[in-house]
PyMOL commands that place a pseudoatom at each C-alpha (Angstrom):
pseudoatom trace, name=CA, resn=MET, resi=1, chain=A, elem=C, hetatm=0, pos=[9.334, -51.800, 3.350]
pseudoatom trace, name=CA, resn=LEU, resi=2, chain=A, elem=C, hetatm=0, pos=[6.561, -53.348, 1.112]
pseudoatom trace, name=CA, resn=LYS, resi=3, chain=A, elem=C, hetatm=0, pos=[3.236, -51.620, 0.873]
pseudoatom trace, name=CA, resn=SER, resi=4, chain=A, elem=C, hetatm=0, pos=[1.631, -54.844, 2.631]
pseudoatom trace, name=CA, resn=GLU, resi=5, chain=A, elem=C, hetatm=0, pos=[3.961, -54.464, 5.482]
pseudoatom trace, name=CA, resn=GLU, resi=6, chain=A, elem=C, hetatm=0, pos=[3.280, -50.811, 5.808]
pseudoatom trace, name=CA, resn=GLU, resi=7, chain=A, elem=C, hetatm=0, pos=[-0.406, -51.458, 5.932]
pseudoatom trace, name=CA, resn=LYS, resi=8, chain=A, elem=C, hetatm=0, pos=[0.174, -53.826, 8.655]
pseudoatom trace, name=CA, resn=ILE, resi=9, chain=A, elem=C, hetatm=0, pos=[2.051, -51.689, 10.597]
pseudoatom trace, name=CA, resn=GLU, resi=10, chain=A, elem=C, hetatm=0, pos=[-0.793, -48.854, 10.476]
pseudoatom trace, name=CA, resn=GLN, resi=11, chain=A, elem=C, hetatm=0, pos=[-3.072, -51.513, 11.512]
pseudoatom trace, name=CA, resn=LEU, resi=12, chain=A, elem=C, hetatm=0, pos=[-0.821, -52.534, 14.464]
pseudoatom trace, name=CA, resn=LYS, resi=13, chain=A, elem=C, hetatm=0, pos=[-0.774, -48.788, 15.421]
pseudoatom trace, name=CA, resn=LYS, resi=14, chain=A, elem=C, hetatm=0, pos=[-4.657, -48.753, 15.610]
pseudoatom trace, name=CA, resn=GLN, resi=15, chain=A, elem=C, hetatm=0, pos=[-4.343, -51.885, 17.658]
pseudoatom trace, name=CA, resn=VAL, resi=16, chain=A, elem=C, hetatm=0, pos=[-2.110, -50.048, 20.114]
pseudoatom trace, name=CA, resn=ASP, resi=17, chain=A, elem=C, hetatm=0, pos=[-4.565, -47.211, 20.323]
pseudoatom trace, name=CA, resn=LEU, resi=18, chain=A, elem=C, hetatm=0, pos=[-7.508, -49.924, 20.826]
pseudoatom trace, name=CA, resn=TYR, resi=19, chain=A, elem=C, hetatm=0, pos=[-5.327, -51.695, 23.516]
pseudoatom trace, name=CA, resn=GLN, resi=20, chain=A, elem=C, hetatm=0, pos=[-4.692, -48.214, 25.386]
pseudoatom trace, name=CA, resn=GLU, resi=21, chain=A, elem=C, hetatm=0, pos=[-8.734, -47.646, 25.236]
pseudoatom trace, name=CA, resn=LEU, resi=22, chain=A, elem=C, hetatm=0, pos=[-9.079, -50.931, 26.520]
pseudoatom trace, name=CA, resn=VAL, resi=23, chain=A, elem=C, hetatm=0, pos=[-6.741, -50.249, 29.744]
pseudoatom trace, name=CA, resn=GLU, resi=24, chain=A, elem=C, hetatm=0, pos=[-8.718, -47.264, 30.312]
pseudoatom trace, name=CA, resn=LEU, resi=25, chain=A, elem=C, hetatm=0, pos=[-11.823, -49.284, 30.479]
pseudoatom trace, name=CA, resn=VAL, resi=26, chain=A, elem=C, hetatm=0, pos=[-10.240, -51.934, 32.711]
pseudoatom trace, name=CA, resn=GLU, resi=27, chain=A, elem=C, hetatm=0, pos=[-9.095, -48.955, 35.173]
pseudoatom trace, name=CA, resn=GLU, resi=28, chain=A, elem=C, hetatm=0, pos=[-12.653, -47.529, 35.187]
pseudoatom trace, name=CA, resn=GLU, resi=29, chain=A, elem=C, hetatm=0, pos=[-13.803, -51.211, 35.744]
pseudoatom trace, name=CA, resn=GLN, resi=30, chain=A, elem=C, hetatm=0, pos=[-11.366, -51.513, 38.652]
pseudoatom trace, name=CA, resn=GLU, resi=31, chain=A, elem=C, hetatm=0, pos=[-12.703, -48.432, 40.248]
pseudoatom trace, name=CA, resn=LEU, resi=32, chain=A, elem=C, hetatm=0, pos=[-16.320, -49.772, 40.023]
pseudoatom trace, name=CA, resn=LEU, resi=33, chain=A, elem=C, hetatm=0, pos=[-15.437, -52.932, 41.558]
pseudoatom trace, name=CA, resn=LYS, resi=34, chain=A, elem=C, hetatm=0, pos=[-13.596, -51.319, 44.364]
pseudoatom trace, name=CA, resn=GLN, resi=35, chain=A, elem=C, hetatm=0, pos=[-16.923, -49.419, 45.037]
pseudoatom trace, name=CA, resn=GLY, resi=36, chain=A, elem=C, hetatm=0, pos=[-18.927, -52.513, 44.561]
pseudoatom trace, name=CA, resn=GLN, resi=37, chain=A, elem=C, hetatm=0, pos=[-20.868, -51.137, 41.538]
pseudoatom trace, name=CA, resn=GLN, resi=38, chain=A, elem=C, hetatm=0, pos=[-21.908, -52.984, 38.277]
pseudoatom trace, name=CA, resn=THR, resi=39, chain=A, elem=C, hetatm=0, pos=[-19.495, -53.375, 35.488]
pseudoatom trace, name=CA, resn=VAL, resi=40, chain=A, elem=C, hetatm=0, pos=[-21.753, -54.849, 32.807]
pseudoatom trace, name=CA, resn=GLU, resi=41, chain=A, elem=C, hetatm=0, pos=[-21.785, -51.792, 30.522]
pseudoatom trace, name=CA, resn=LEU, resi=42, chain=A, elem=C, hetatm=0, pos=[-17.992, -51.448, 30.733]
pseudoatom trace, name=CA, resn=LYS, resi=43, chain=A, elem=C, hetatm=0, pos=[-17.651, -55.261, 29.989]
pseudoatom trace, name=CA, resn=ASP, resi=44, chain=A, elem=C, hetatm=0, pos=[-19.636, -54.722, 26.764]
pseudoatom trace, name=CA, resn=GLU, resi=45, chain=A, elem=C, hetatm=0, pos=[-17.320, -51.725, 25.822]
pseudoatom trace, name=CA, resn=GLN, resi=46, chain=A, elem=C, hetatm=0, pos=[-14.398, -53.829, 26.446]
pseudoatom trace, name=CA, resn=ARG, resi=47, chain=A, elem=C, hetatm=0, pos=[-16.055, -56.827, 24.353]
pseudoatom trace, name=CA, resn=GLU, resi=48, chain=A, elem=C, hetatm=0, pos=[-16.380, -54.464, 21.293]
pseudoatom trace, name=CA, resn=ILE, resi=49, chain=A, elem=C, hetatm=0, pos=[-12.770, -53.273, 21.566]
pseudoatom trace, name=CA, resn=ARG, resi=50, chain=A, elem=C, hetatm=0, pos=[-11.458, -56.925, 21.735]
pseudoatom trace, name=CA, resn=ASP, resi=51, chain=A, elem=C, hetatm=0, pos=[-13.679, -57.542, 18.661]
pseudoatom trace, name=CA, resn=GLU, resi=52, chain=A, elem=C, hetatm=0, pos=[-12.248, -54.990, 16.740]
pseudoatom trace, name=CA, resn=ILE, resi=53, chain=A, elem=C, hetatm=0, pos=[-8.701, -55.980, 17.582]
pseudoatom trace, name=CA, resn=ALA, resi=54, chain=A, elem=C, hetatm=0, pos=[-9.422, -59.709, 16.635]
pseudoatom trace, name=CA, resn=GLY, resi=55, chain=A, elem=C, hetatm=0, pos=[-10.961, -58.258, 13.236]
pseudoatom trace, name=CA, resn=ILE, resi=56, chain=A, elem=C, hetatm=0, pos=[-7.821, -56.531, 12.401]
pseudoatom trace, name=CA, resn=ASP, resi=57, chain=A, elem=C, hetatm=0, pos=[-5.880, -59.636, 13.144]
pseudoatom trace, name=CA, resn=LEU, resi=58, chain=A, elem=C, hetatm=0, pos=[-8.036, -61.731, 11.040]
pseudoatom trace, name=CA, resn=LYS, resi=59, chain=A, elem=C, hetatm=0, pos=[-8.422, -59.291, 8.164]
pseudoatom trace, name=CA, resn=PHE, resi=60, chain=A, elem=C, hetatm=0, pos=[-4.462, -58.632, 7.752]
pseudoatom trace, name=CA, resn=ASN, resi=61, chain=A, elem=C, hetatm=0, pos=[-3.778, -62.199, 8.984]
pseudoatom trace, name=CA, resn=LEU, resi=62, chain=A, elem=C, hetatm=0, pos=[-1.784, -60.897, 11.867]
pseudoatom trace, name=CA, resn=SER, resi=63, chain=A, elem=C, hetatm=0, pos=[-0.169, -63.602, 14.249]
pseudoatom trace, name=CA, resn=GLN, resi=64, chain=A, elem=C, hetatm=0, pos=[1.596, -62.676, 17.484]
pseudoatom trace, name=CA, resn=GLY, resi=65, chain=A, elem=C, hetatm=0, pos=[5.088, -63.556, 15.422]
pseudoatom trace, name=CA, resn=ASP, resi=66, chain=A, elem=C, hetatm=0, pos=[3.915, -61.176, 12.880]
pseudoatom trace, name=CA, resn=LYS, resi=67, chain=A, elem=C, hetatm=0, pos=[3.449, -58.411, 15.287]
pseudoatom trace, name=CA, resn=LEU, resi=68, chain=A, elem=C, hetatm=0, pos=[6.845, -58.968, 16.942]
pseudoatom trace, name=CA, resn=LYS, resi=69, chain=A, elem=C, hetatm=0, pos=[8.634, -59.049, 13.561]
pseudoatom trace, name=CA, resn=LEU, resi=70, chain=A, elem=C, hetatm=0, pos=[6.846, -55.830, 12.593]
pseudoatom trace, name=CA, resn=MET, resi=71, chain=A, elem=C, hetatm=0, pos=[7.783, -54.205, 15.824]
pseudoatom trace, name=CA, resn=ALA, resi=72, chain=A, elem=C, hetatm=0, pos=[11.255, -55.105, 15.438]
pseudoatom trace, name=CA, resn=GLN, resi=73, chain=A, elem=C, hetatm=0, pos=[11.573, -54.034, 12.005]
pseudoatom trace, name=CA, resn=SER, resi=74, chain=A, elem=C, hetatm=0, pos=[9.906, -50.732, 12.708]
pseudoatom trace, name=CA, resn=ASP, resi=75, chain=A, elem=C, hetatm=0, pos=[11.351, -47.786, 14.673]
pseudoatom trace, name=CA, resn=ASP, resi=76, chain=A, elem=C, hetatm=0, pos=[7.972, -46.307, 15.320]
pseudoatom trace, name=CA, resn=GLU, resi=77, chain=A, elem=C, hetatm=0, pos=[7.470, -45.010, 18.835]
pseudoatom trace, name=CA, resn=LYS, resi=78, chain=A, elem=C, hetatm=0, pos=[3.606, -45.913, 18.920]
pseudoatom trace, name=CA, resn=LEU, resi=79, chain=A, elem=C, hetatm=0, pos=[4.775, -49.869, 18.306]
pseudoatom trace, name=CA, resn=LYS, resi=80, chain=A, elem=C, hetatm=0, pos=[7.086, -49.633, 21.228]
pseudoatom trace, name=CA, resn=GLN, resi=81, chain=A, elem=C, hetatm=0, pos=[4.066, -48.966, 23.200]
pseudoatom trace, name=CA, resn=LEU, resi=82, chain=A, elem=C, hetatm=0, pos=[2.371, -52.136, 22.402]
pseudoatom trace, name=CA, resn=LYS, resi=83, chain=A, elem=C, hetatm=0, pos=[4.416, -54.598, 24.962]
pseudoatom trace, name=CA, resn=PRO, resi=84, chain=A, elem=C, hetatm=0, pos=[4.081, -52.214, 27.909]
pseudoatom trace, name=CA, resn=THR, resi=85, chain=A, elem=C, hetatm=0, pos=[0.384, -51.655, 27.226]
pseudoatom trace, name=CA, resn=LEU, resi=86, chain=A, elem=C, hetatm=0, pos=[-0.281, -55.251, 26.953]
pseudoatom trace, name=CA, resn=GLN, resi=87, chain=A, elem=C, hetatm=0, pos=[1.549, -55.632, 30.243]
pseudoatom trace, name=CA, resn=LYS, resi=88, chain=A, elem=C, hetatm=0, pos=[-0.476, -53.205, 31.915]
pseudoatom trace, name=CA, resn=LEU, resi=89, chain=A, elem=C, hetatm=0, pos=[-3.691, -54.587, 30.765]
pseudoatom trace, name=CA, resn=TYR, resi=90, chain=A, elem=C, hetatm=0, pos=[-2.659, -57.920, 31.907]
pseudoatom trace, name=CA, resn=ASP, resi=91, chain=A, elem=C, hetatm=0, pos=[-1.788, -56.653, 35.274]
pseudoatom trace, name=CA, resn=LEU, resi=92, chain=A, elem=C, hetatm=0, pos=[-5.229, -54.703, 35.783]
pseudoatom trace, name=CA, resn=GLU, resi=93, chain=A, elem=C, hetatm=0, pos=[-7.261, -57.531, 34.392]
pseudoatom trace, name=CA, resn=LYS, resi=94, chain=A, elem=C, hetatm=0, pos=[-5.548, -59.995, 37.126]
pseudoatom trace, name=CA, resn=GLU, resi=95, chain=A, elem=C, hetatm=0, pos=[-6.178, -57.337, 39.816]
pseudoatom trace, name=CA, resn=ASN, resi=96, chain=A, elem=C, hetatm=0, pos=[-9.635, -56.852, 38.679]
pseudoatom trace, name=CA, resn=GLN, resi=97, chain=A, elem=C, hetatm=0, pos=[-10.088, -60.721, 38.618]
pseudoatom trace, name=CA, resn=GLU, resi=98, chain=A, elem=C, hetatm=0, pos=[-8.835, -60.832, 42.292]
pseudoatom trace, name=CA, resn=LEU, resi=99, chain=A, elem=C, hetatm=0, pos=[-11.273, -58.100, 43.470]
pseudoatom trace, name=CA, resn=VAL, resi=100, chain=A, elem=C, hetatm=0, pos=[-14.178, -60.082, 41.855]
pseudoatom trace, name=CA, resn=THR, resi=101, chain=A, elem=C, hetatm=0, pos=[-13.225, -63.330, 43.448]
pseudoatom trace, name=CA, resn=SER, resi=102, chain=A, elem=C, hetatm=0, pos=[-12.547, -61.834, 47.099]
pseudoatom trace, name=CA, resn=ASP, resi=103, chain=A, elem=C, hetatm=0, pos=[-16.143, -60.654, 47.364]
for i in range(1, 103): cmd.bond("trace and resi %d" % i, "trace and resi %d" % (i + 1))
show_as sticks, trace
zoom trace
């Protein structure tokens, strides 16, 4: 594997960690929404993580296709967590949106 691909894999692993942090924040947000509390600070933290993820994509020119290719080429367990993590994030954000609009 080329050094640049190894670097991209390391950055993709970092993104997996960031997405997992994001899932935790969205779960916290959901609890606050259920309690009718403010979520502004959590939204700010989520934005910072999303910005960091986007920064990695831009710096290493990682498209969704590139990520899929790297995941397929690597047998790294952390990379295998990306898809389920993204699905969980999507599901939580959808639930949170429903909580917000049901008020």
